[in-house]
TORPA-4810 file (N, C-alpha, C, O; in nm, 3 decimals):
<nodes>
NODE_1_0.085_-0.118_0.000_0.000_0.000_0.000_0.090_0.124_0.000_0.191_0.127_0.069_M
NODE_2_0.052_0.223_-0.077_0.132_0.345_-0.087_0.120_0.429_0.040_0.027_0.411_0.119_S
NODE_3_0.214_0.518_0.057_0.210_0.609_0.172_0.080_0.690_0.171_0.016_0.707_0.276_L
NODE_4_0.040_0.738_0.055_-0.083_0.818_0.045_-0.203_0.739_0.098_-0.279_0.790_0.180_Y
NODE_5_-0.220_0.617_0.052_-0.338_0.539_0.095_-0.329_0.496_0.241_-0.432_0.481_0.307_F
NODE_6_-0.209_0.476_0.291_-0.193_0.445_0.434_-0.235_0.565_0.518_-0.309_0.551_0.616_T
NODE_7_-0.189_0.683_0.480_-0.224_0.806_0.553_-0.374_0.834_0.538_-0.439_0.875_0.634_V
NODE_8_-0.427_0.811_0.419_-0.571_0.832_0.397_-0.653_0.738_0.486_-0.753_0.779_0.545_K
NODE_9_-0.610_0.612_0.495_-0.679_0.515_0.580_-0.675_0.561_0.726_-0.777_0.556_0.795_W
NODE_10_-0.558_0.606_0.773_-0.547_0.656_0.911_-0.635_0.778_0.932_-0.698_0.792_1.037_L
NODE_11_-0.641_0.865_0.833_-0.722_0.986_0.843_-0.871_0.951_0.853_-0.943_1.005_0.937_H
NODE_12_-0.915_0.862_0.768_-1.056_0.821_0.769_-1.089_0.746_0.898_-1.190_0.773_0.962_I
NODE_13_-1.003_0.652_0.937_-1.026_0.576_1.059_-1.031_0.669_1.180_-1.120_0.656_1.265_L
NODE_14_-0.937_0.761_1.190_-0.938_0.851_1.305_-1.058_0.944_1.304_-1.108_0.982_1.410_S
NODE_15_-1.106_0.983_1.186_-1.225_1.068_1.180_-1.348_0.992_1.228_-1.436_1.048_1.294_S
NODE_16_-1.355_0.864_1.194_-1.467_0.781_1.238_-1.462_0.763_1.390_-1.564_0.773_1.457_V
NODE_17_-1.342_0.738_1.443_-1.328_0.723_1.588_-1.363_0.854_1.658_-1.432_0.854_1.760_V
NODE_18_-1.315_0.965_1.604_-1.343_1.097_1.663_-1.492_1.125_1.669_-1.546_1.152_1.777_L
NODE_19_-1.558_1.117_1.556_-1.700_1.151_1.551_-1.784_1.041_1.616_-1.883_1.070_1.683_V
NODE_20_-1.747_0.917_1.595_-1.822_0.806_1.655_-1.817_0.808_1.806_-1.918_0.788_1.873_G
NODE_21_-1.698_0.831_1.860_-1.685_0.838_2.006_-1.763_0.958_2.059_-1.833_0.948_2.160_T
NODE_22_-1.750_1.070_1.991_-1.822_1.190_2.035_-1.972_1.171_2.032_-2.042_1.205_2.128_G
NODE_23_-2.022_1.115_1.922_-2.167_1.095_1.911_-2.215_0.991_2.011_-2.319_1.009_2.075_F
NODE_24_-2.140_0.882_2.024_-2.179_0.777_2.119_-2.180_0.827_2.262_-2.273_0.802_2.337_G
NODE_25_-2.075_0.900_2.299_-2.068_0.957_2.434_-2.182_1.054_2.458_-2.246_1.051_2.563_S
NODE_26_-2.208_1.139_2.360_-2.316_1.236_2.374_-2.451_1.165_2.388_-2.534_1.204_2.470_A
NODE_27_-2.471_1.061_2.308_-2.596_0.985_2.313_-2.620_0.929_2.452_-2.726_0.949_2.511_F
NODE_28_-2.520_0.859_2.505_-2.538_0.796_2.636_-2.549_0.897_2.748_-2.630_0.879_2.840_Y
NODE_29_-2.469_1.002_2.742_-2.477_1.101_2.850_-2.608_1.179_2.843_-2.669_1.206_2.947_M
NODE_30_-2.651_1.215_2.723_-2.777_1.288_2.706_-2.893_1.208_2.766_-2.972_1.262_2.844_F
NODE_31_-2.903_1.080_2.728_-3.017_1.001_2.775_-3.003_0.956_2.920_-3.103_0.942_2.990_F
NODE_32_-2.881_0.933_2.965_-2.862_0.898_3.105_-2.898_1.015_3.194_-2.956_0.996_3.301_T
NODE_33_-2.865_1.136_3.153_-2.902_1.254_3.231_-3.054_1.264_3.247_-3.102_1.310_3.350_N
NODE_34_-3.127_1.222_3.148_-3.272_1.232_3.156_-3.335_1.129_3.250_-3.451_1.142_3.288_R
NODE_35_-3.258_1.026_3.287_-3.310_0.928_3.384_-3.307_0.983_3.525_-3.384_0.939_3.611_T
NODE_36_-3.218_1.079_3.549_-3.196_1.135_3.683_-3.155_1.027_3.784_-3.180_1.039_3.904_R
NODE_37_-3.094_0.922_3.733_-3.042_0.814_3.815_-2.895_0.847_3.844_-2.809_0.833_3.757_N
NODE_38_-2.869_0.891_3.967_-2.736_0.940_4.003_-2.630_0.832_3.984_-2.520_0.861_3.937_V
NODE_39_-2.661_0.709_4.018_-2.563_0.600_4.001_-2.527_0.584_3.853_-2.409_0.571_3.819_A
NODE_40_-2.626_0.585_3.767_-2.600_0.573_3.623_-2.523_0.694_3.573_-2.430_0.680_3.492_A
NODE_41_-2.560_0.812_3.619_-2.491_0.933_3.575_-2.345_0.933_3.620_-2.257_0.978_3.546_Q
NODE_42_-2.318_0.883_3.739_-2.180_0.876_3.787_-2.097_0.784_3.699_-1.983_0.815_3.665_A
NODE_43_-2.153_0.670_3.662_-2.081_0.575_3.577_-2.062_0.631_3.436_-1.951_0.630_3.383_V
NODE_44_-2.168_0.681_3.376_-2.160_0.727_3.237_-2.070_0.849_3.224_-1.990_0.855_3.130_V
NODE_45_-2.081_0.945_3.314_-1.993_1.062_3.302_-1.847_1.022_3.318_-1.761_1.075_3.247_T
NODE_46_-1.818_0.930_3.409_-1.680_0.882_3.425_-1.631_0.816_3.297_-1.517_0.838_3.255_R
NODE_47_-1.715_0.734_3.234_-1.675_0.664_3.111_-1.662_0.761_2.993_-1.577_0.741_2.906_L
NODE_48_-1.745_0.863_2.989_-1.735_0.964_2.883_-1.601_1.038_2.894_-1.536_1.066_2.793_V
NODE_49_-1.561_1.070_3.017_-1.431_1.135_3.037_-1.319_1.043_2.990_-1.224_1.088_2.926_V
NODE_50_-1.329_0.914_3.022_-1.228_0.817_2.976_-1.225_0.808_2.824_-1.118_0.807_2.763_R
NODE_51_-1.342_0.801_2.763_-1.348_0.789_2.617_-1.282_0.910_2.551_-1.211_0.895_2.452_A
NODE_52_-1.305_1.028_2.606_-1.241_1.147_2.550_-1.089_1.139_2.565_-1.015_1.176_2.474_D
NODE_53_-1.044_1.092_2.679_-0.900_1.082_2.701_-0.834_0.975_2.616_-0.727_0.997_2.560_G
NODE_54_-0.897_0.861_2.607_-0.837_0.746_2.538_-0.859_0.748_2.387_-0.772_0.703_2.312_W
NODE_55_-0.972_0.800_2.342_-1.006_0.790_2.199_-1.012_0.926_2.129_-0.949_0.945_2.025_L
NODE_56_-1.086_1.019_2.185_-1.105_1.147_2.118_-0.977_1.229_2.111_-0.942_1.279_2.005_T
NODE_57_-0.908_1.242_2.222_-0.787_1.325_2.225_-0.682_1.280_2.123_-0.630_1.364_2.049_T
NODE_58_-0.648_1.150_2.116_-0.550_1.111_2.013_-0.596_1.141_1.871_-0.515_1.179_1.786_P
NODE_59_-0.725_1.126_1.844_-0.773_1.152_1.708_-0.775_1.301_1.677_-0.761_1.341_1.561_T
NODE_60_-0.794_1.384_1.778_-0.790_1.529_1.758_-0.650_1.571_1.713_-0.635_1.667_1.637_V
NODE_61_-0.549_1.500_1.759_-0.412_1.527_1.717_-0.385_1.465_1.580_-0.321_1.526_1.494_V
NODE_62_-0.433_1.343_1.560_-0.407_1.270_1.436_-0.476_1.333_1.315_-0.420_1.332_1.205_L
NODE_63_-0.595_1.386_1.334_-0.671_1.443_1.221_-0.596_1.553_1.147_-0.578_1.542_1.026_Q
NODE_64_-0.553_1.659_1.214_-0.483_1.763_1.138_-0.349_1.715_1.083_-0.308_1.755_0.974_P
NODE_65_-0.280_1.629_1.157_-0.150_1.579_1.110_-0.167_1.498_0.981_-0.095_1.520_0.883_A
NODE_66_-0.263_1.406_0.981_-0.283_1.325_0.860_-0.347_1.408_0.749_-0.318_1.386_0.631_T
NODE_67_-0.432_1.503_0.785_-0.494_1.589_0.684_-0.391_1.675_0.611_-0.394_1.686_0.489_G
NODE_68_-0.300_1.734_0.687_-0.195_1.815_0.624_-0.103_1.729_0.537_-0.063_1.770_0.429_L
NODE_69_-0.070_1.609_0.586_0.015_1.520_0.508_-0.057_1.475_0.380_0.005_1.467_0.274_L
NODE_70_-0.186_1.446_0.390_-0.262_1.408_0.271_-0.263_1.521_0.169_-0.243_1.498_0.049_L
NODE_71_-0.285_1.642_0.215_-0.287_1.757_0.124_-0.151_1.769_0.054_-0.144_1.793_-0.067_A
NODE_72_-0.046_1.753_0.130_0.088_1.761_0.071_0.110_1.650_-0.030_0.157_1.675_-0.141_H
NODE_73_0.077_1.527_0.008_0.099_1.412_-0.081_0.014_1.420_-0.208_0.056_1.377_-0.315_L
NODE_74_-0.106_1.477_-0.195_-0.195_1.488_-0.311_-0.164_1.610_-0.397_-0.214_1.624_-0.509_A
NODE_75_-0.080_1.698_-0.344_-0.045_1.818_-0.421_-0.147_1.929_-0.412_-0.148_2.019_-0.496_G
NODE_76_-0.234_1.924_-0.310_-0.332_2.031_-0.294_-0.266_2.147_-0.220_-0.208_2.126_-0.113_W
NODE_77_-0.273_2.266_-0.274_-0.219_2.381_-0.200_-0.303_2.403_-0.073_-0.424_2.380_-0.072_P
NODE_78_-0.237_2.447_0.031_-0.310_2.472_0.156_-0.407_2.589_0.142_-0.487_2.613_0.232_L
NODE_79_-0.399_2.660_0.032_-0.494_2.770_0.005_-0.621_2.720_-0.063_-0.709_2.800_-0.095_T
NODE_80_-0.632_2.590_-0.084_-0.752_2.532_-0.146_-0.872_2.564_-0.056_-0.870_2.532_0.063_T
NODE_81_-0.978_2.626_-0.111_-1.090_2.672_-0.028_-1.154_2.562_0.059_-1.183_2.586_0.176_P
NODE_82_-1.177_2.443_0.004_-1.242_2.341_0.085_-1.152_2.295_0.200_-1.202_2.252_0.304_W
NODE_83_-1.020_2.302_0.182_-0.928_2.268_0.291_-0.936_2.372_0.402_-0.940_2.338_0.521_L
NODE_84_-0.939_2.500_0.363_-0.951_2.608_0.462_-1.082_2.598_0.539_-1.085_2.611_0.661_W
NODE_85_-1.190_2.575_0.466_-1.320_2.565_0.531_-1.324_2.443_0.624_-1.376_2.452_0.736_L
NODE_86_-1.270_2.332_0.579_-1.265_2.212_0.660_-1.185_2.237_0.788_-1.227_2.197_0.897_S
NODE_87_-1.069_2.301_0.774_-0.986_2.332_0.891_-1.059_2.428_0.986_-1.052_2.412_1.108_A
NODE_88_-1.128_2.525_0.929_-1.204_2.619_1.013_-1.315_2.550_1.091_-1.335_2.579_1.209_G
NODE_89_-1.387_2.460_1.025_-1.492_2.386_1.094_-1.435_2.294_1.201_-1.494_2.277_1.308_L
NODE_90_-1.319_2.235_1.173_-1.252_2.150_1.271_-1.212_2.233_1.394_-1.228_2.188_1.507_F
NODE_91_-1.159_2.352_1.371_-1.122_2.441_1.481_-1.246_2.482_1.560_-1.244_2.484_1.683_V
NODE_92_-1.355_2.514_1.490_-1.480_2.547_1.558_-1.525_2.432_1.648_-1.560_2.454_1.764_L
NODE_93_-1.523_2.310_1.595_-1.560_2.194_1.676_-1.467_2.181_1.796_-1.512_2.151_1.907_A
NODE_94_-1.339_2.204_1.775_-1.243_2.196_1.885_-1.267_2.302_1.991_-1.252_2.276_2.111_G
NODE_95_-1.302_2.422_1.948_-1.330_2.529_2.044_-1.454_2.498_2.128_-1.466_2.544_2.241_L
NODE_96_-1.546_2.421_2.072_-1.662_2.375_2.149_-1.623_2.259_2.239_-1.671_2.248_2.352_C
NODE_97_-1.535_2.172_2.189_-1.499_2.050_2.260_-1.416_2.078_2.384_-1.436_2.012_2.486_W
NODE_98_-1.324_2.174_2.379_-1.237_2.200_2.494_-1.316_2.233_2.621_-1.287_2.173_2.725_L
NODE_99_-1.413_2.324_2.618_-1.490_2.346_2.740_-1.576_2.225_2.777_-1.604_2.202_2.895_P
NODE_100_-1.618_2.148_2.677_-1.698_2.028_2.703_-1.616_1.928_2.785_-1.670_1.863_2.875_V
NODE_101_-1.488_1.915_2.754_-1.402_1.824_2.831_-1.400_1.866_2.977_-1.417_1.784_3.067_V
NODE_102_-1.379_1.996_3.000_-1.378_2.047_3.137_-1.512_2.021_3.205_-1.517_1.976_3.319_W
NODE_103_-1.621_2.050_3.134_-1.755_2.029_3.190_-1.776_1.882_3.227_-1.831_1.852_3.333_L
NODE_104_-1.734_1.791_3.140_-1.752_1.648_3.166_-1.675_1.604_3.290_-1.725_1.526_3.370_Q
NODE_105_-1.554_1.655_3.304_-1.474_1.621_3.422_-1.544_1.670_3.548_-1.552_1.598_3.648_I
NODE_106_-1.594_1.793_3.543_-1.666_1.849_3.659_-1.793_1.769_3.688_-1.822_1.738_3.803_Q
NODE_107_-1.868_1.737_3.584_-1.992_1.662_3.601_-1.966_1.523_3.659_-2.042_1.475_3.743_M
NODE_108_-1.859_1.459_3.615_-1.824_1.327_3.668_-1.793_1.337_3.817_-1.837_1.252_3.895_A
NODE_109_-1.717_1.438_3.857_-1.682_1.455_3.998_-1.806_1.486_4.082_-1.823_1.433_4.191_A
NODE_110_-1.892_1.572_4.030_-2.016_1.608_4.101_-2.105_1.485_4.116_-2.159_1.461_4.224_I
NODE_111_-2.121_1.408_4.009_-2.207_1.289_4.014_-2.150_1.185_4.110_-2.225_1.121_4.184_A
NODE_112_-2.019_1.168_4.110_-1.956_1.073_4.202_-1.977_1.117_4.347_-2.007_1.034_4.434_Q
NODE_113_-1.961_1.245_4.374_-1.982_1.297_4.510_-2.127_1.279_4.554_-2.153_1.240_4.668_A
NODE_114_-2.221_1.305_4.464_-2.363_1.287_4.497_-2.394_1.141_4.523_-2.473_1.109_4.613_A
NODE_115_-2.334_1.053_4.447_-2.355_0.909_4.468_-2.300_0.866_4.604_-2.366_0.792_4.677_L
NODE_116_-2.181_0.912_4.637_-2.119_0.873_4.764_-2.194_0.927_4.885_-2.195_0.864_4.991_Q
NODE_117_-2.257_1.043_4.872_-2.330_1.103_4.984_-2.479_1.074_4.977_-2.556_1.118_5.063_T
NODE_118_-2.518_1.000_4.874_-2.659_0.964_4.854_-2.749_1.089_4.853_-2.851_1.095_4.920_D
NODE_119_-2.706_1.188_4.774_-2.782_1.312_4.760_-2.813_1.334_4.612_-2.746_1.280_4.524_T
NODE_120_-2.916_1.414_4.585_-2.945_1.446_4.445_-2.835_1.533_4.384_-2.757_1.596_4.456_P
NODE_121_-2.830_1.534_4.254_-2.733_1.619_4.187_-2.770_1.766_4.209_-2.887_1.802_4.199_L
NODE_122_-2.672_1.849_4.238_-2.700_1.991_4.264_-2.729_2.067_4.135_-2.701_2.018_4.026_P
NODE_123_-2.785_2.186_4.149_-2.814_2.269_4.030_-2.691_2.293_3.941_-2.705_2.306_3.819_P
NODE_124_-2.574_2.298_4.001_-2.451_2.320_3.923_-2.433_2.210_3.820_-2.392_2.238_3.707_R
NODE_125_-2.462_2.085_3.855_-2.451_1.974_3.760_-2.541_2.000_3.639_-2.500_1.984_3.525_Y
NODE_126_-2.664_2.040_3.667_-2.761_2.061_3.560_-2.726_2.183_3.474_-2.754_2.184_3.354_W
NODE_127_-2.666_2.284_3.537_-2.619_2.400_3.460_-2.506_2.356_3.366_-2.504_2.395_3.249_R
NODE_128_-2.414_2.276_3.417_-2.306_2.223_3.334_-2.361_2.133_3.223_-2.312_2.134_3.110_Y
NODE_129_-2.462_2.056_3.256_-2.522_1.965_3.156_-2.584_2.045_3.041_-2.573_2.006_2.925_A
NODE_130_-2.648_2.156_3.074_-2.705_2.240_2.968_-2.595_2.298_2.880_-2.607_2.294_2.757_R
NODE_131_-2.488_2.350_2.939_-2.377_2.403_2.861_-2.313_2.293_2.776_-2.281_2.313_2.659_W
NODE_132_-2.295_2.176_2.836_-2.237_2.061_2.766_-2.320_2.029_2.642_-2.266_2.009_2.533_W
NODE_133_-2.452_2.024_2.660_-2.541_1.991_2.548_-2.536_2.099_2.440_-2.524_2.066_2.322_E
NODE_134_-2.544_2.225_2.479_-2.549_2.332_2.380_-2.416_2.351_2.306_-2.415_2.396_2.192_W
NODE_135_-2.307_2.318_2.369_-2.178_2.323_2.299_-2.164_2.205_2.201_-2.091_2.214_2.103_L
NODE_136_-2.233_2.097_2.230_-2.225_1.979_2.144_-2.291_1.999_2.009_-2.243_1.945_1.909_G
NODE_137_-2.399_2.074_2.003_-2.471_2.091_1.876_-2.384_2.155_1.767_-2.372_2.097_1.659_Y
NODE_138_-2.324_2.271_1.793_-2.241_2.328_1.685_-2.119_2.242_1.652_-2.075_2.239_1.538_P
NODE_139_-2.066_2.173_1.752_-1.951_2.086_1.725_-1.989_1.974_1.629_-1.913_1.943_1.537_A
NODE_140_-2.104_1.912_1.650_-2.146_1.803_1.562_-2.182_1.852_1.423_-2.150_1.787_1.323_F
NODE_141_-2.247_1.966_1.415_-2.278_2.022_1.283_-2.148_2.054_1.209_-2.136_2.029_1.089_V
NODE_142_-2.052_2.111_1.281_-1.923_2.142_1.219_-1.856_2.015_1.168_-1.801_2.014_1.058_A
NODE_143_-1.859_1.909_1.246_-1.795_1.784_1.204_-1.868_1.721_1.086_-1.805_1.658_1.001_M
NODE_144_-1.999_1.735_1.079_-2.071_1.687_0.961_-2.025_1.764_0.837_-2.010_1.707_0.729_L
NODE_145_-2.003_1.894_0.855_-1.951_1.975_0.746_-1.812_1.929_0.704_-1.782_1.924_0.585_G
NODE_146_-1.727_1.897_0.800_-1.593_1.847_0.769_-1.603_1.717_0.690_-1.532_1.699_0.591_V
NODE_147_-1.690_1.626_0.733_-1.708_1.500_0.661_-1.752_1.526_0.517_-1.700_1.465_0.423_F
NODE_148_-1.846_1.616_0.499_-1.892_1.649_0.364_-1.775_1.700_0.279_-1.755_1.655_0.166_Y
NODE_149_-1.700_1.792_0.334_-1.589_1.851_0.260_-1.480_1.748_0.228_-1.420_1.751_0.121_L
NODE_150_-1.455_1.657_0.323_-1.355_1.552_0.299_-1.396_1.463_0.181_-1.312_1.422_0.101_M
NODE_151_-1.524_1.435_0.173_-1.572_1.344_0.068_-1.592_1.417_-0.065_-1.545_1.372_-0.170_V
NODE_152_-1.661_1.531_-0.060_-1.700_1.600_-0.184_-1.586_1.682_-0.244_-1.577_1.695_-0.366_A
NODE_153_-1.501_1.738_-0.159_-1.394_1.826_-0.206_-1.446_1.926_-0.310_-1.396_1.932_-0.422_K
NODE_154_-1.547_2.004_-0.272_-1.610_2.093_-0.371_-1.512_2.196_-0.427_-1.421_2.243_-0.358_P
NODE_155_-1.534_2.229_-0.550_-1.452_2.329_-0.617_-1.527_2.462_-0.611_-1.611_2.491_-0.696_N
NODE_156_-1.496_2.542_-0.510_-1.566_2.669_-0.491_-1.523_2.770_-0.595_-1.571_2.883_-0.595_F
</nodes>
């Protein structure tokens, strides 16, 4: 297999892991929060934090590295409009994701403390959950845009 196709495979695989982990984590945390089951929320928030650390973070690094290498290997100038737009959407998603990571860590700690003290989750947890959810929407829309641009490579 050529270097180009190896890098392309890594790029596609890491994009699937990035978006798949993000969507899966969001799905479980969103619906677990609606159960108001503190034990479930403590487990799911802890696992979402782990998934971000083990899966999402490495792919956030791998995506731009493999993307830039692919552009170079394919001979696309970095001034290509769809590359710039794709990079911009990726940065937008990242700017949403960074506070989400912090929120998830806080929510996991709050849920664990509530579980250990057998108390309901405090309003702060729910405030963080709202911010977590609202930051997720633009991040996912941005990543859908990145996927479109990666596949279509439109000629603007």
